[in-house]
C-alpha positions as CSV (number, residue, x, y, z in Angstrom):
1,M,0.0,0.0,0.0
2,S,1.3,3.5,-0.8
3,H,2.4,5.8,2.0
4,E,-0.7,8.0,1.8
5,N,-2.8,5.0,2.9
6,D,-0.9,4.4,6.1
7,D,-3.9,5.6,8.1
8,V,-6.1,2.9,6.6
9,R,-6.3,0.1,9.1
10,F,-8.3,-3.1,9.3
11,T,-9.3,-4.8,12.5
12,S,-11.4,-7.9,13.2
13,S,-13.4,-8.8,16.3
14,S,-16.2,-11.0,17.4
15,F,-19.8,-9.9,16.9
16,K,-23.4,-10.8,17.4
17,I,-26.0,-10.5,14.6
18,P,-28.5,-8.0,16.1
19,V,-32.1,-8.9,16.8
20,F,-34.1,-8.5,13.6
21,Q,-35.4,-5.0,14.2
22,P,-34.4,-1.5,13.0
23,Q,-31.8,0.3,15.1
24,P,-31.8,4.1,16.1
25,P,-30.3,6.6,13.5
26,L,-26.5,6.9,13.6
27,P,-25.2,9.9,15.7
28,F,-23.7,11.4,12.5
29,F,-27.2,11.9,11.0
30,S,-28.8,12.9,14.3
31,R,-26.6,16.0,14.4
32,A,-27.7,16.8,10.9
33,L,-31.4,16.5,12.0
34,M,-31.0,19.3,14.6
35,K,-29.2,21.6,12.2
36,T,-31.8,21.1,9.6
37,R,-34.6,22.1,11.9
38,N,-32.9,25.3,12.9
39,S,-32.4,26.3,9.3
40,L,-36.0,25.6,8.5
41,S,-37.0,28.1,11.2
42,Q,-34.9,30.7,9.4
43,L,-36.5,29.9,6.1
44,I,-40.0,30.4,7.6
45,D,-39.1,33.6,9.4
46,S,-37.5,35.1,6.3
47,L,-40.5,34.3,4.3
48,K,-42.8,35.9,6.9
49,T,-41.0,39.3,6.4
50,R,-41.7,39.3,2.7
51,S,-43.6,42.4,1.5
52,T,-47.4,42.1,1.9
53,H,-47.9,43.9,-1.4
54,S,-47.0,40.7,-3.3
55,T,-49.9,38.4,-3.7
56,R,-47.6,35.4,-4.5
57,S,-45.3,36.1,-1.5
58,E,-48.3,36.1,0.8
59,S,-49.5,32.8,-0.7
60,L,-46.0,31.3,-0.2
61,T,-45.8,32.6,3.4
62,R,-49.1,31.0,4.2
63,T,-47.9,27.8,2.6
64,L,-44.6,27.7,4.5
65,H,-46.2,28.7,7.8
66,S,-46.0,25.1,8.8
67,A,-44.1,22.7,10.9
68,A,-41.1,21.1,9.3
69,E,-39.6,17.7,10.0
70,L,-36.7,15.8,8.7
71,V,-37.4,12.3,7.5
72,L,-34.6,9.8,7.9
73,R,-34.8,7.0,5.4
74,N,-33.1,3.8,6.6
75,T,-31.7,1.7,3.8
76,Y,-31.8,-2.0,4.7
77,S,-30.0,-5.0,3.4
78,S,-31.4,-8.5,3.9
79,L,-29.8,-11.8,4.5
80,T,-31.9,-14.5,3.0
81,G,-30.8,-18.2,3.3
82,P,-32.4,-21.6,2.5
83,T,-34.4,-21.3,5.7
84,E,-36.1,-18.2,4.4
85,V,-35.1,-16.3,7.5
86,I,-34.7,-12.5,6.7
87,A,-32.6,-10.3,8.9
88,N,-32.7,-6.5,8.3
89,F,-29.8,-4.3,9.3
90,P,-29.7,-0.5,9.1
91,L,-26.9,0.5,6.8
92,L,-27.0,4.1,5.6
93,C,-29.3,7.1,6.1
94,S,-30.1,9.9,3.7
95,A,-31.9,13.1,4.7
96,S,-34.9,14.6,2.9
97,L,-37.0,17.6,3.7
98,S,-40.7,17.2,4.2
99,L,-43.0,20.2,4.9
100,S,-46.5,19.6,6.3
101,Q,-49.0,22.4,7.0
102,S,-50.0,23.0,10.6
103,P,-53.7,22.4,11.5
104,A,-55.9,25.4,10.9
105,E,-56.9,27.4,13.9
106,G,-60.1,26.2,15.4
107,T,-59.6,22.6,14.5
108,A,-60.9,20.3,17.2
109,Q,-58.0,18.6,18.9
110,S,-60.2,15.7,19.5
111,E,-60.5,15.0,15.8
112,P,-59.2,11.5,14.9
113,P,-55.6,11.5,13.7
114,S,-56.7,9.8,10.5
115,Q,-59.0,12.7,9.6
116,Q,-56.4,15.2,10.5
117,Q,-53.9,13.5,8.1
118,K,-56.5,13.5,5.4
119,G,-57.1,17.2,5.8
120,Q,-53.3,18.0,5.8
121,S,-52.8,15.9,2.7
122,H,-55.5,17.8,0.9
123,T,-54.2,21.2,2.0
124,M,-50.7,20.3,1.2
125,T,-51.6,19.2,-2.3
126,R,-53.4,22.5,-2.9
127,S,-50.8,24.8,-1.5
128,D,-47.9,23.1,-3.1
129,E,-49.1,24.3,-6.5
130,E,-48.8,28.0,-5.5
131,R,-45.6,29.5,-7.0
132,V,-43.3,32.3,-6.0
133,L,-40.6,33.9,-8.1
134,I,-37.0,33.2,-7.1
135,S,-34.5,35.7,-8.4
136,E,-31.3,33.9,-7.4
137,V,-30.2,30.4,-6.3
138,L,-27.0,29.9,-4.3
139,V,-25.2,27.1,-2.6
140,R,-23.4,28.0,0.7
141,N,-22.1,26.2,3.8
142,K,-24.1,25.9,7.0
143,D,-22.8,29.4,8.1
144,G,-24.0,31.0,4.9
145,E,-20.5,31.4,3.5
146,E,-19.1,30.2,0.2
147,L,-17.9,26.6,0.1
148,E,-14.1,26.1,0.3
149,R,-14.3,23.5,-2.4
150,K,-15.8,24.7,-5.6
151,D,-16.2,21.2,-6.9
152,L,-18.7,20.5,-4.2
153,E,-20.6,23.6,-5.0
154,I,-20.8,22.5,-8.7
155,E,-22.0,19.1,-7.6
156,A,-24.8,20.7,-5.6
157,L,-25.8,23.0,-8.4
158,T,-25.7,20.2,-10.9
159,A,-28.1,18.2,-8.8
160,L,-30.7,21.0,-8.9
161,K,-33.4,20.4,-11.5
162,A,-36.2,22.9,-10.8
163,C,-34.5,25.6,-8.7
164,R,-33.0,28.1,-11.2
165,A,-32.7,31.9,-11.1
166,N,-35.7,33.8,-12.3
167,S,-38.0,30.8,-12.0
168,A,-41.3,30.4,-10.2
169,L,-41.2,27.6,-7.8
170,T,-43.5,25.6,-5.5
171,V,-42.6,24.2,-2.1
172,R,-42.7,20.8,-3.6
173,E,-40.1,21.6,-6.2
174,V,-37.8,23.1,-3.6
175,Q,-38.3,20.0,-1.5
176,E,-37.5,17.7,-4.5
177,D,-34.3,19.6,-5.2
178,V,-33.3,19.2,-1.5
179,H,-33.7,15.5,-2.0
180,R,-31.5,15.6,-5.1
181,I,-28.7,17.4,-3.4
182,I,-28.7,14.8,-0.6
183,D,-29.0,12.0,-3.1
184,S,-25.8,13.2,-4.8
185,G,-24.1,11.6,-1.8
186,Y,-21.6,14.4,-1.0
187,F,-23.6,16.1,1.7
188,C,-24.9,15.1,5.1
189,S,-27.4,17.9,5.4
190,C,-29.1,20.5,3.2
191,M,-31.3,23.4,4.4
192,P,-33.1,25.8,2.0
193,V,-33.1,29.4,3.3
194,A,-35.1,32.1,1.6
195,V,-33.7,35.7,1.8
196,D,-35.8,38.7,0.8
197,T,-33.7,41.1,-1.3
198,R,-34.3,44.2,-3.4
199,D,-34.2,42.1,-6.5
200,G,-36.5,39.4,-5.2
201,I,-36.3,36.2,-3.1
202,R,-32.8,34.7,-3.0
203,L,-32.9,30.9,-2.4
204,I,-29.8,29.6,-0.6
205,F,-29.2,26.0,-0.1
206,Q,-27.0,25.7,3.0
207,V,-25.2,22.4,2.8
208,E,-22.8,20.5,5.0
209,P,-20.3,18.3,3.1
210,N,-19.3,14.9,4.3
211,Q,-15.9,14.5,5.9
212,E,-12.9,13.5,3.9
213,F,-12.0,9.8,4.1
214,H,-8.8,9.2,6.0
215,G,-9.1,5.7,7.4
216,L,-11.2,2.5,7.7
217,V,-12.0,0.2,10.6
218,C,-13.7,-3.1,9.7
219,E,-15.0,-5.3,12.5
220,G,-16.3,-8.8,12.3
221,A,-14.9,-9.7,8.9
222,N,-13.1,-13.0,9.6
223,V,-13.1,-14.4,6.0
224,L,-13.3,-11.2,4.0
225,P,-9.8,-10.6,2.5
226,S,-8.1,-7.4,3.8
227,K,-6.8,-6.7,0.3
228,F,-10.4,-6.7,-1.1
229,L,-11.3,-4.0,1.4
230,E,-8.1,-2.0,0.7
231,D,-8.8,-2.1,-3.1
232,S,-12.4,-1.1,-2.6
233,F,-11.6,2.0,-0.5
234,R,-8.2,3.0,-1.9
235,D,-9.6,5.4,-4.6
236,G,-11.5,7.4,-2.1
237,Y,-8.6,8.2,0.3
238,G,-8.3,11.9,0.9
239,K,-11.6,12.6,-0.9
240,V,-15.0,13.7,0.5
241,V,-17.0,10.6,1.4
242,N,-19.8,10.0,-1.2
243,I,-22.7,8.1,0.4
244,R,-23.7,6.7,-3.0
245,R,-20.2,5.5,-3.7
246,L,-20.1,4.1,-0.1
247,D,-23.3,2.2,-0.8
248,E,-21.7,0.7,-4.0
249,V,-18.8,-0.5,-2.0
250,I,-21.1,-2.1,0.6
251,N,-23.0,-3.8,-2.2
252,S,-19.7,-5.1,-3.6
253,I,-18.8,-6.5,-0.2
254,N,-22.2,-8.1,0.1
255,G,-21.7,-9.4,-3.5
256,W,-18.4,-11.0,-2.5
257,Y,-20.2,-13.0,0.1
258,M,-23.0,-13.9,-2.2
259,E,-20.7,-15.1,-5.0
260,R,-19.1,-17.5,-2.6
261,G,-22.4,-18.6,-1.1
262,L,-21.3,-17.3,2.3
263,F,-23.7,-16.2,5.0
264,G,-22.3,-12.7,5.5
265,L,-23.1,-9.0,4.9
266,V,-22.3,-5.5,6.1
267,S,-24.6,-4.9,9.1
268,G,-23.6,-1.3,10.1
269,V,-21.8,1.8,8.8
270,E,-20.7,4.8,10.7
271,I,-18.5,7.9,9.9
272,L,-16.4,8.7,12.9
273,S,-14.6,12.0,13.6
274,G,-11.4,12.4,11.6
275,G,-13.0,10.9,8.5
276,I,-12.7,7.3,9.8
277,I,-15.3,4.9,8.3
278,R,-16.4,2.1,10.6
279,L,-17.8,-1.0,9.0
280,Q,-19.5,-3.7,11.0
281,V,-19.7,-7.1,9.1
282,A,-22.0,-9.9,10.2
283,E,-20.8,-13.4,9.4
284,A,-23.0,-16.4,10.3
285,E,-20.8,-19.1,11.8
286,V,-21.8,-22.7,12.0
287,N,-22.9,-23.5,15.6
288,N,-23.8,-27.2,15.4
289,I,-24.2,-29.9,12.8
290,S,-26.6,-32.8,13.4
291,I,-27.8,-35.8,11.3
292,R,-31.5,-36.6,11.0
293,F,-32.5,-39.9,9.4
294,L,-35.8,-39.9,7.4
295,D,-37.9,-42.9,6.5
296,R,-37.8,-43.8,2.8
297,K,-41.5,-44.2,2.5
298,T,-43.1,-41.7,5.0
299,G,-40.3,-39.1,5.2
300,E,-40.7,-39.0,9.0
301,P,-37.7,-39.0,11.3
302,T,-36.5,-42.5,12.1
303,K,-33.5,-44.4,13.6
304,G,-30.6,-44.9,11.1
305,K,-28.2,-47.7,10.7
306,T,-25.2,-45.5,9.8
307,K,-23.2,-44.0,12.6
308,S,-23.4,-40.2,12.7
309,E,-19.7,-39.8,12.9
310,T,-19.3,-41.8,9.7
311,I,-21.3,-39.1,7.9
312,L,-19.9,-36.1,9.8
313,R,-16.3,-36.9,8.9
314,Q,-17.2,-36.7,5.2
315,L,-18.2,-33.0,5.6
316,T,-15.7,-30.2,4.9
317,T,-18.1,-27.8,6.7
318,K,-16.9,-27.6,10.3
319,K,-18.2,-26.0,13.5
320,G,-17.0,-22.4,13.9
321,Q,-16.5,-21.5,10.2
322,V,-18.7,-19.1,8.2
323,Y,-21.4,-21.2,6.5
324,S,-21.0,-21.5,2.8
325,M,-23.9,-22.8,0.7
326,L,-21.5,-23.8,-2.1
327,Q,-19.5,-25.8,0.4
328,G,-22.7,-27.3,1.7
329,K,-23.6,-28.4,-1.8
330,R,-20.3,-30.2,-2.2
331,D,-20.8,-31.9,1.1
332,V,-24.1,-33.2,0.0
333,E,-22.5,-34.6,-3.2
334,T,-19.7,-36.2,-1.1
335,V,-22.2,-38.0,1.2
336,L,-24.2,-39.2,-1.9
337,T,-21.0,-40.7,-3.3
338,M,-20.7,-42.9,-0.2
339,G,-23.3,-45.1,-2.0
340,I,-25.4,-45.7,1.2
341,M,-27.7,-42.7,0.9
342,E,-30.7,-42.3,-1.4
343,D,-31.3,-38.6,-0.7
344,V,-29.3,-35.9,1.2
345,S,-30.1,-32.3,2.0
346,I,-28.8,-29.6,4.4
347,I,-31.2,-27.2,6.2
348,P,-29.6,-24.2,7.9
349,Q,-31.5,-22.8,10.9
350,P,-30.8,-19.8,13.2
351,A,-29.1,-20.8,16.4
352,G,-31.3,-18.7,18.7
353,D,-30.2,-15.1,18.9
354,T,-26.5,-15.9,18.8
355,G,-26.0,-14.8,15.1
356,K,-24.9,-18.4,14.2
357,V,-26.6,-21.1,12.3
358,D,-27.3,-24.8,13.1
359,L,-27.1,-27.2,10.2
360,I,-29.4,-30.2,10.0
361,M,-28.5,-32.8,7.4
362,N,-31.5,-34.9,6.4
363,V,-30.5,-38.3,5.0
364,V,-32.5,-41.2,3.6
365,E,-30.6,-44.5,3.7
366,R,-30.6,-47.0,0.9
367,P,-31.1,-50.7,1.6
368,S,-27.8,-52.0,2.9
369,G,-27.4,-54.8,0.4
370,G,-28.5,-58.3,-0.6
371,F,-28.2,-60.9,-3.3
372,S,-28.2,-60.2,-7.0
373,A,-27.9,-62.1,-10.2
374,G,-27.1,-61.1,-13.8
375,G,-25.2,-61.7,-17.0
376,G,-22.8,-60.2,-19.4
377,I,-20.4,-60.7,-22.3
378,S,-16.7,-61.3,-22.1
379,S,-14.8,-59.2,-24.7
380,G,-11.9,-61.6,-24.5
381,I,-13.9,-64.5,-26.2
382,T,-15.3,-63.9,-29.6
383,S,-15.5,-67.3,-31.2
384,G,-18.1,-69.9,-30.6
385,P,-21.9,-69.4,-30.4
386,L,-22.3,-68.8,-26.7
387,S,-18.7,-68.8,-25.5
388,G,-18.7,-65.1,-24.5
389,L,-21.8,-65.2,-22.3
390,I,-21.2,-65.0,-18.5
391,G,-23.7,-65.5,-15.7
392,S,-23.1,-63.9,-12.3
393,F,-24.3,-64.2,-8.7
394,A,-23.3,-61.8,-6.0
395,Y,-23.9,-60.8,-2.4
396,S,-23.0,-57.3,-1.3
397,H,-23.3,-55.3,1.9
398,R,-22.5,-51.6,1.5
399,N,-22.7,-50.5,5.1
400,V,-21.0,-53.1,7.3
401,F,-21.1,-52.1,11.0
402,G,-22.8,-48.8,10.0
403,R,-19.4,-47.4,9.0
404,N,-19.8,-47.5,5.2
405,Q,-17.5,-50.5,5.0
406,K,-18.3,-52.7,2.0
407,L,-18.3,-56.4,1.5
408,N,-18.7,-58.0,-1.9
409,I,-18.7,-61.7,-2.7
410,S,-19.3,-62.6,-6.3
411,L,-19.1,-65.5,-8.7
412,E,-19.0,-65.2,-12.5
413,R,-19.2,-68.2,-14.7
414,G,-19.1,-68.8,-18.4
415,Q,-18.4,-71.6,-20.8
416,I,-14.7,-70.9,-20.2
417,D,-14.4,-67.9,-17.9
418,S,-14.9,-68.2,-14.2
419,I,-14.1,-65.7,-11.4
420,F,-14.7,-66.0,-7.7
421,R,-14.0,-62.8,-5.8
422,V,-14.2,-61.6,-2.2
423,N,-13.6,-57.8,-1.6
424,Y,-13.7,-56.0,1.7
425,T,-13.3,-52.2,1.5
426,D,-13.1,-49.6,4.3
427,P,-13.4,-46.3,2.3
428,W,-12.0,-44.3,5.2
429,I,-9.7,-45.9,7.8
430,E,-10.8,-44.7,11.2
431,G,-8.3,-42.3,12.8
432,D,-6.8,-41.3,9.5
433,D,-7.1,-37.6,8.4
434,K,-6.0,-38.2,4.8
435,R,-9.2,-40.1,3.7
436,T,-7.2,-43.3,3.1
437,S,-9.2,-46.3,2.1
438,R,-8.2,-50.0,2.5
439,T,-9.2,-52.9,0.3
440,I,-8.6,-56.6,1.1
441,M,-9.0,-58.8,-1.9
442,I,-9.0,-62.6,-2.6
443,Q,-9.7,-63.9,-6.1
444,N,-9.6,-67.2,-8.0
445,S,-10.1,-66.8,-11.7
446,R,-9.8,-68.8,-14.9
447,T,-9.6,-66.9,-18.2
448,P,-8.9,-68.0,-21.8
449,G,-5.3,-67.8,-23.0
450,T,-6.3,-66.7,-26.5
451,L,-5.3,-63.1,-26.0
452,V,-1.6,-64.0,-26.2
453,H,-1.5,-67.7,-27.3
454,G,-4.5,-67.7,-29.6
455,N,-6.5,-70.8,-30.6
456,Q,-4.5,-74.0,-30.7
457,P,-4.3,-75.5,-34.3
458,D,-5.3,-78.9,-32.9
459,N,-8.6,-77.3,-31.7
460,S,-7.5,-77.7,-28.1
461,S,-7.8,-74.7,-25.8
462,L,-5.9,-73.5,-22.8
463,T,-6.8,-71.3,-19.9
464,I,-4.8,-69.2,-17.4
465,G,-5.7,-69.9,-13.8
466,R,-4.8,-67.3,-11.2
467,V,-5.1,-67.3,-7.4
468,T,-4.6,-63.7,-6.2
469,A,-4.6,-62.1,-2.7
470,G,-3.7,-58.6,-2.0
471,L,-4.0,-55.5,0.2
472,E,-4.4,-52.0,-1.3
473,F,-4.5,-48.4,0.1
474,S,-5.9,-45.5,-1.8
475,R,-6.2,-41.8,-1.0
476,P,-6.7,-38.4,-2.7
477,I,-3.4,-36.8,-3.5
478,R,-4.8,-33.4,-4.6
479,P,-8.0,-32.2,-6.3
480,K,-8.8,-34.6,-9.2
481,W,-5.8,-36.8,-8.4
482,S,-5.8,-40.0,-6.4
483,G,-3.1,-42.6,-5.7
484,T,-3.1,-46.3,-4.9
485,A,-0.4,-48.5,-3.4
486,G,-0.6,-52.1,-2.6
487,L,1.0,-55.5,-2.3
488,I,-0.4,-58.4,-4.2
489,F,0.6,-62.1,-4.3
490,Q,-0.3,-64.1,-7.4
491,H,0.0,-67.9,-8.2
492,A,-0.7,-68.4,-11.9
493,G,-0.3,-71.2,-14.5
494,A,-1.8,-72.7,-17.7
495,R,-4.2,-75.6,-17.9
496,D,-5.6,-77.6,-20.8
497,E,-9.2,-78.1,-21.6
498,K,-9.4,-81.0,-19.2
499,G,-8.0,-78.8,-16.4
500,N,-4.5,-80.4,-16.3
501,P,-1.5,-78.2,-15.8
502,I,0.6,-77.6,-18.9
503,I,3.9,-75.8,-19.4
504,K,4.1,-75.6,-23.2
505,D,1.6,-74.8,-26.0
506,F,1.2,-76.5,-29.4
507,Y,4.2,-74.7,-30.8
508,S,6.3,-75.9,-27.8
509,S,6.5,-72.3,-26.6
510,P,6.7,-72.0,-22.8
511,L,3.6,-71.0,-20.9
512,T,5.4,-70.0,-17.7
513,A,8.6,-68.0,-17.0
514,S,9.9,-70.4,-14.4
515,G,9.5,-73.6,-16.5
516,K,7.2,-75.0,-13.7
517,P,3.5,-75.5,-13.9
518,H,3.0,-72.3,-12.0
519,D,4.7,-68.9,-11.6
520,D,4.6,-67.2,-8.2
521,M,5.1,-63.5,-7.8
522,L,4.8,-60.8,-5.1
523,I,3.9,-57.5,-6.8
524,A,4.3,-54.0,-5.3
525,K,1.8,-51.8,-7.1
526,F,1.5,-48.1,-7.5
527,E,-1.2,-46.2,-9.5
528,S,-2.0,-42.6,-10.0
529,V,-5.2,-41.4,-11.6
530,Y,-6.3,-38.0,-12.8
531,T,-10.0,-37.5,-13.7
532,G,-11.6,-34.3,-15.0
533,S,-15.3,-33.9,-14.5
534,G,-15.9,-37.6,-14.3
535,D,-17.8,-37.7,-17.6
536,H,-16.6,-40.2,-20.2
537,G,-15.7,-37.4,-22.5
538,S,-13.6,-35.5,-20.0
539,S,-9.8,-35.6,-19.6
540,M,-8.3,-38.6,-17.9
541,F,-4.8,-39.9,-17.2
542,V,-3.8,-43.1,-15.5
543,F,-0.2,-44.3,-14.7
544,N,0.4,-47.7,-13.3
545,M,3.6,-49.4,-12.2
546,E,4.1,-53.0,-10.9
547,Q,7.3,-54.3,-9.5
548,G,7.9,-58.0,-9.0
549,L,9.7,-58.6,-5.7
550,P,11.9,-61.8,-5.6
551,V,11.3,-62.6,-2.0
552,M,11.9,-66.2,-2.8
553,P,14.5,-67.3,-5.4
554,E,11.9,-68.8,-7.7
555,W,9.6,-65.8,-7.6
556,L,9.5,-63.5,-10.7
557,F,11.5,-60.3,-10.8
558,F,10.3,-57.7,-13.3
559,N,9.0,-54.1,-13.7
560,R,5.9,-53.2,-15.7
561,V,4.6,-49.7,-16.5
562,N,1.4,-48.8,-18.2
563,A,-0.2,-45.4,-19.0
564,R,-3.5,-44.3,-20.5
565,A,-4.6,-40.8,-21.5
566,R,-7.9,-39.5,-22.8
567,K,-9.1,-36.1,-24.0
568,G,-12.6,-35.0,-25.2
569,V,-13.3,-31.9,-27.4
570,E,-16.7,-30.5,-28.1
571,I,-17.3,-29.7,-31.8
572,G,-20.7,-28.2,-32.0
573,P,-23.2,-31.0,-31.3
574,A,-20.5,-33.6,-31.9
575,R,-17.7,-34.7,-29.7
576,L,-14.2,-35.7,-30.6
577,L,-12.5,-38.2,-28.2
578,L,-8.8,-38.9,-28.5
579,S,-7.1,-41.6,-26.5
580,L,-3.6,-43.0,-26.2
581,S,-2.1,-45.9,-24.2
582,G,1.2,-47.5,-24.0
583,G,3.4,-49.7,-21.8
584,H,6.6,-51.6,-21.3
585,V,7.8,-54.5,-19.2
586,V,11.4,-55.5,-18.4
587,G,12.7,-58.6,-16.5
588,N,11.4,-62.1,-16.2
589,F,7.6,-62.3,-16.6
590,S,5.1,-64.9,-17.7
591,P,4.3,-65.0,-21.4
592,H,0.6,-64.7,-20.8
593,E,1.2,-61.3,-19.1
594,A,2.5,-59.8,-22.4
595,F,0.6,-56.8,-23.8
596,A,-2.1,-58.0,-26.2
597,I,-3.1,-55.7,-29.0
598,G,-6.3,-55.9,-31.1
599,G,-10.0,-56.3,-30.3
600,T,-13.0,-54.4,-29.1
601,N,-11.1,-52.2,-26.6
602,S,-7.9,-52.0,-28.6
603,V,-7.7,-52.0,-32.5
604,R,-11.1,-52.7,-33.8
605,G,-11.4,-54.7,-37.0
606,Y,-9.1,-57.4,-35.5
607,E,-9.9,-60.3,-33.1
608,E,-8.8,-60.0,-29.5
609,G,-5.0,-60.0,-29.4
610,A,-4.7,-60.6,-33.2
611,V,-2.4,-57.6,-33.9
612,G,0.4,-58.6,-31.6
613,S,1.7,-59.6,-28.2
614,G,4.8,-57.8,-27.0
615,R,6.9,-56.4,-24.1
616,S,5.9,-53.0,-25.3
617,Y,2.9,-51.5,-27.0
618,V,1.3,-48.2,-28.2
619,V,-2.4,-47.9,-29.1
620,G,-4.0,-44.7,-30.4
621,S,-7.7,-44.1,-31.2
622,G,-9.8,-41.2,-32.4
623,E,-13.6,-41.2,-32.6
624,V,-16.4,-38.7,-33.3
625,S,-19.8,-39.3,-31.7
626,F,-22.9,-37.4,-32.5
627,P,-26.5,-37.5,-31.3
628,M,-29.1,-39.4,-33.5
629,L,-32.4,-40.1,-31.7
630,G,-33.1,-40.1,-28.0
631,P,-30.5,-42.3,-26.2
632,V,-29.0,-43.4,-29.5
633,E,-25.9,-41.8,-30.9
634,G,-23.7,-42.5,-33.9
635,V,-19.9,-42.8,-34.0
636,I,-17.2,-43.1,-36.5
637,F,-13.7,-44.2,-35.4
638,S,-10.2,-45.1,-36.3
639,D,-7.6,-47.1,-34.3
640,Y,-3.9,-48.0,-34.6
641,G,-1.7,-50.2,-32.5
642,T,1.8,-51.6,-32.5
643,D,4.1,-53.7,-30.3
644,L,7.1,-51.6,-31.3
645,G,8.8,-54.7,-32.6
646,S,9.0,-56.2,-29.1
647,G,7.0,-59.4,-30.0
648,P,10.1,-61.7,-30.4
649,S,11.4,-60.7,-27.0
650,V,8.4,-62.3,-25.2
651,P,9.5,-65.8,-23.9
652,G,8.6,-68.3,-26.6
653,D,7.6,-65.6,-29.1
654,P,3.9,-66.5,-29.1
655,A,3.1,-63.7,-31.6
656,G,5.7,-64.8,-34.1
657,A,4.5,-68.5,-33.9
658,R,1.0,-67.3,-34.8
659,L,2.1,-64.9,-37.5
660,K,0.7,-61.8,-35.8
661,P,1.6,-58.7,-37.8
662,G,2.8,-56.7,-34.8
663,S,1.0,-53.6,-36.0
664,G,-2.2,-52.7,-37.7
665,Y,-5.1,-50.3,-37.9
666,G,-8.9,-50.4,-38.2
667,Y,-11.7,-48.0,-38.8
668,G,-15.5,-48.1,-39.0
669,F,-18.8,-46.8,-37.6
670,G,-21.3,-47.8,-35.0
671,I,-24.1,-46.8,-32.7
672,R,-24.2,-46.4,-28.9
673,V,-27.3,-46.8,-26.7
674,D,-27.6,-45.7,-23.1
675,S,-29.1,-48.5,-21.0
676,P,-29.4,-49.5,-17.3
677,L,-26.4,-51.8,-17.9
678,G,-24.3,-48.9,-19.2
679,P,-23.6,-47.9,-22.8
680,L,-24.2,-50.7,-25.3
681,R,-21.8,-50.5,-28.3
682,L,-22.4,-52.1,-31.7
683,E,-19.6,-51.4,-34.1
684,Y,-18.7,-52.5,-37.6
685,A,-15.0,-52.2,-38.4
686,F,-12.6,-52.7,-41.3
687,N,-8.9,-53.4,-40.8
688,D,-5.8,-52.9,-43.0
689,R,-6.0,-56.5,-44.2
690,Q,-9.4,-55.9,-45.8
691,A,-11.1,-58.0,-43.1
692,K,-14.5,-56.9,-41.7
693,R,-15.7,-57.5,-38.2
694,F,-18.6,-56.7,-35.8
695,H,-17.8,-55.7,-32.3
696,F,-20.2,-55.7,-29.4
697,G,-19.4,-54.3,-26.0
698,V,-20.9,-53.1,-22.8
699,G,-19.6,-50.0,-21.1
700,H,-17.2,-47.4,-22.3
701,R,-14.1,-48.3,-24.2
702,N,-11.0,-48.3,-22.1
């Protein structure tokens, strides 16, 4: 801040939001009230001495032979929240002159006030139309002397509309110009004084300018940045305080709170001696947060199964901070993502007369879990009439012990595929402040080996059996970024169609890295994920690294990295989606763990894994989707993939034995349909070898 602003100071203190009723006028304007009344007496006396030979002067004298009062108009701001509780706070006052005729002599004092007011209103309306000639209009200070600052005199004269030299004026027109001078914002009082001169009536507006601004004291602003206040008042330093400009600044402060959804506003303004402006800011702090469970059918309060602390720890809104509606909205979304609530809402309520708010979170719980059955299609099997169909049976409980811990037990079974999986997840470990989750997983799976080893020429088939157990920890790293680290043990090997272990395929290529029926490995895993808005067309980046740890001499030692990126671009009603993935593995690894290229989620136009199987790979894709009819959209696409010449380096060279090209591209068109199961994809693709192929998939392409 510059040196001239050294007197500007900012302080903060505790406050109480006042009871919702108007407060007395500020002392600053009370003084102006007394001065205005004294000057009005001078106006009346001077008009009484006007020559009786002038008919118009006599008429004006009769009109102004009345009691004058100053009307203080309080400007109010309102704080309106979701609870529809309105709090009015006096902010600024502006003075206006109002003349009302005294009751005529002989009027019965016992006449009802309402009838007196009606008579006064009628008389005032008639007398206000009587005009008197004004020969000169001047602006002076409260002592009748010229203003020291000519710019303020010009401001006052510019504000006048009716009062001009050599004009015939009514009392109402004079009153309206007094309003205009006050409304200009530079003056705290304005008193019209009529002086009888030889040339006619001289109308003098005696004004009292506001003080010059020399400092600022702000109380109660705990979250409002000091720099915002400094920038708002800096231009007015050393200048006469303009009430209209001050009102604009107050509106900007209130707007700052409103834009951020904060419960706060300026509750009081006062101009102190020495040109110090004192602002009082009211910020509604959170007093208490409580959880109320509602019945799914009746909507009445009920007893919930979820522990309240499990919900409360999800909230970023905490006791003692200024309540933000935007932050409350994010908290609602966070609680919904727990997966155990059907509906969530936050209701703010006044916490008595403390100036704080109590938050009541209404929640409706979903059923905790149960059994389910379904079916699907394995994209890894594309030959045979029903070989890709999979049936599933599962039991899930999404709120174990009322702590949002999840247990899933599932079995998927197809003609070849089978997966039995047990997962137990604690989405937020108790006592951890980093939102770390923990997952314990046990899995026994059998998948076809066709992705790498293809169909055997003797019509025999082989499958890869894996028994896996692991422990993973995940946590948010920063906004839109999350990280996962874990330790996984895997026991894997190949079996023939009768279920017997085998170590070589039809081409005598090894099926394990150790030369034994099974390979054992302990894998340290790290994964980092970036997600944009969460929509499929938004940006996404995934980096995954796996390190084989040779704890035992026969266990595999390798390093495997894999990365995927996606970017969506809107082009009018259409959307362009670009994706790129790649990976590399070094060390001793099982041949069936090679990167398989080709298929529905890779290079379309080829069978699964038909392009290549390598230590390295790169796959790029571009597609344009556009709406067609309702939930149906069309798509055109193009894919390219390559193993970067790494196929022969895979143990046994399974790609070379099966004459896989190692690289290829495909292109085509298709339709997408939104369904309860997710997007259904039906695509027709051509590849660079003039082959054509249908692809059907469920869910988004990886």
